N, C-alpha and C positions, 0 to 999 in steps of 0.2 A: 563254717559259716562266717560270713563277713561280719566285721565289727559294727558297721551302720545296720545291719540288720538286727544284730544281738541288742544294739542300743534301742532300736525301735521296739522290740520285744519287752525290754526291761522298762521302758517308760511308757507313757499312754499309747496304746497300740492303734495304729492308723492301719486298719486291715488292708484296704486298698492299695496303699503304698507297699505294706509288707508283701503281699501277695504279688505284685508288680515285680518287686525286687527278686522275691524266690523264684518266680517263673523266669526271670531274666538270667538267674543264675543256671537253672536248669537248660534254658535255650542255648546258652553260650557253650555249656559242656557237650551238649548233643551237636551242636554246629560244628565245634572244633573237631569232634571225632570224625565227622563226615566232610571236612573241610574240601578236601580234594574232589569229592563225589559232588557236591553242591556248585563248586566253580565249573565243573564240566557240564553239568545241568545248564548253566548259565548260558553257554554257547548256544544251546537249542532254543532256551527261553527267549533270548533276545531276537531271534529270528521271528517270533511271534508277536512282537510288539507292534500294535496298531494294525495288525494284518487284516482286520475287519473294521477298520475305522469307517464310522458312519452307517454301519448296517446293523441288522437286528438279529436277535437270536431268541431262542425258547429254551428255558432251562425246566427240566422235567423232573419233579420230585417222585415221591412214592406213594402218595396219598390215595385212598380208595376212589377218589373223584375222577381219577385216570379212567375208570371204567365207564364214565358218563362223559368222555371227552371224545370229540370228533377229531380225530389225528389226520383225517384226509385233508383237513384245511391248512395244514403245516407241513405235509409230506415234502416240499420242496425248500422248506426252510432249515436254517442252520440250528441244529438242536445239540443240547447237552444232555445226557443221561447220567444217571448216579446209582451207585451201590448195585444191588441185584435186579435192576429194571431189565436187565437183559432177558429175564424170563418172560416178558411182555412184548419183546420187539416183533416177533412174527404176528401175534395178535394184533398189535397197534399198527402194524405195517409202517414201522420207522427205522431209520438208520441214523443214529446220532454221530455227528463228526467229532464230538468230544465228549470225554466221560470223566468222571471224578469219583474217588473213594476216600473218605476220610476215617471211617471207623475200623478199628482193627479187628472186631469181631465178624464184621461183614467180609472183610478182605480174607481173613483166616478160612471162612466157610464157603467163600465163592471165589477164590483166587484164580482157579482153572477157568471158568467160562469168562470171567472178567479179563483176564490176560489174554485170552484168545479173541478178543473182540477186535474188529478191523477198524480202530478209531484211534484219536489221539488220547491216551490215557494220562491223567494227572492223579498222583497219589500225594495226600496231604496228611498232616497230623500222624496220629498213631499207625495208619495203614502205610505211610510213607516210612516211617521208622522200621515197621516189620519188614517191608521189602527190602530196605538197605541193610537190615540185619542179616538177611539170609538171601542176597541178591543172586548169589551163583545158583541156588535152588529154584527161585521163582523164575528166572530167565529161561529156564528149561520148557516153561509153558507159555511163555510170553510171544505174541505174534510181533509186537513192536514195543520197542524200549520205553517203559514208562517215564514220564517226566516226574520227578520227586520234588516237591516244594519246600523249601527250607521253612521250618516252623518259626513263627514270630511269637507263639504263646497265645492264650485263650483270649479271644476278643473282648469278652466280657471283663476282663480286668484292664485291658488298654483302650477301649472303646475308639478303636482306630480301624481303618479299612487299608489293607496293603494294596496300593496302587501299582507297585513295582515288583513284579514276580522275581527279579533277579535278587531282590532282597529277601523276599518270603512273603508268606500269607499267614493272616491269623485265623485261629480255628475257632471251633464251636459247634457247628453243625455243617454238614457237607454242601448245603445251599450257600453258606457264607463263602466256602472255598469257590464254587461256581461263580458267584457274583464278582469275586476279585479277580478271577481268571478272566471273565468276560470284560471287566474294566481294562486289564492291561491288554487284551487283544483289540480294544478300540470300538467295541459295540456301542452304539448310541441308544438303542432301545432294546430292553431286556423283558421278557414276557415269563412270568413264573406260572407252571402249571402243576398240579398235584401237590401243591404246598397247603394242605388241608389244615394245619395247625390245630388240630383238635385239642380239647383241653383235659382229656383223661387218657387212660389206655386206648392206644389206637389201633388201627387195622391198615396195613398197606393194601395196594390195589390187588395183589395176588393172595390176600387172605391171611397172611402171616402178621403177627401182633408184634407191637413194640411199646414200651412203657415210656410215658412221658409227664410223669408228674401230675400238677394241676395247674389251676389257674396262675399262681404264682410263677411258675417255671415259664409258662409260655408268655407271661407278661414281660419277663426278663428278655426273652427271645424277641419280642415285638419291639422293645427298645433298642436292640441291636439291629434290627431291620431299619429302624429310624436312622441310625447311624449310615447306614448304606443309602437310604433315600437321600439324605443331606449331601453325601460324598458324590453321588452321582448327578444330582440336580445343580450342585455348585460347579460341575464341569460341564453343564449343558447337555446332560443325558437323562434318561428317564427309566424307571422300573415300573411295570404294569404287573398287576396280578390278574392273570387269566384262568386262575383255578375255578372249576365249577363248585361254587359253594365255599365252605371252609369258614376259618375264624379271622383269617389274616386280612385286616383292613387298613394296614399301614400305607400300602400303595393303591394308586387308583386302579379300579376295576375296568377292565376292558375285555369283552367276550372275544373268541376267537372269530366269531361271525362279522364282528365289527372292524376286525383289521384289515387293511386295504393294502 
């Protein structure tokens, strides 16, 4: 442990500063281990910069509101899928061009169908680490070579948006990763679907459950969504919430039926 961190611990602790430094140490160690891998990834990532400048996209979460969403309205749009949304693709009759997985539990339990998707797959955070730690094994199931983004640490510590994917992306939730990817790809308008943000134990669209603390935990996530809102609007871009219902009120609401 570095002297400046020890000094911080032994005096009056500034926890945000301490965690930023500790997170930075872990990040540097991990990035050094895969330095060559991330450099090779950057050659692919650079080709994506502003590929969709001025266009719009739809990021689809996992909330139960998806069962009440009319996907026929966006069947010809550019879509982002996440996690194990693949189980609903036939039912919703959609084919996302981009996909993202951040959680190691999700990747470990669903890697075969996820890696077999005909899409541009981004792996971030612990999912990316899991893939790189055993890349030779996972590549046997991969239709397309995934893009693994360099981790920049937990967004809640840094309160920053990663706008350059060649540098990396901040973590916290898979939707955060998608928003940073969408920013780099140049999308001007981003619409969120299935981002219900319920305030207790929740249910995915497919009936599976997940644990999401209580009001305080979602309150923190809403604050980070505010960071995204400011970052996009400062660059002349806009994030809309097109989720049917839900608790996310950070972004302007816009129903799919209203989008032209």
